Steps between C-alpha positions, in 0.01 A plus 500: 500500500276532804596677822566178690718364215702823510554455875602138459738577216661781698552280801647218287744732323597666826565166668709382204714812546533403868397830656237582767197707419619764747848528347354519151255769609775714651729442200252646264437801725171392650375449857593162655156342439462605134586163332322306774176697436527417127573133562204479742270650237427817700640732233650516157807707400471808283647471154817670620512264799463199272796622291704539821408148602601359161829693508573367848429142393712555184217395269298672234129570543438236231693242700300585807174423323631189323337239715659217308848628568590340830827694552589808298822484290678744720440289807626187335828666394424461126584780261213701360621492141 
């Protein structure tokens, strides 16, 4: 996955959750522009930051990188088992 694909995927998942970039940034303990800078391709999260993002979005890292998966199971309300 390229940097721009990461940014697009993050924005898409965040919008599906219905939260602003600012609110998401603050919810994961970052400065207000953190998610915005990632989505604009200005930075990438650390590994720990990526795990916080996945936890916030209620998805696994695998689901984040699964480009064919339009909406992760947790977001559709389906059970994981």
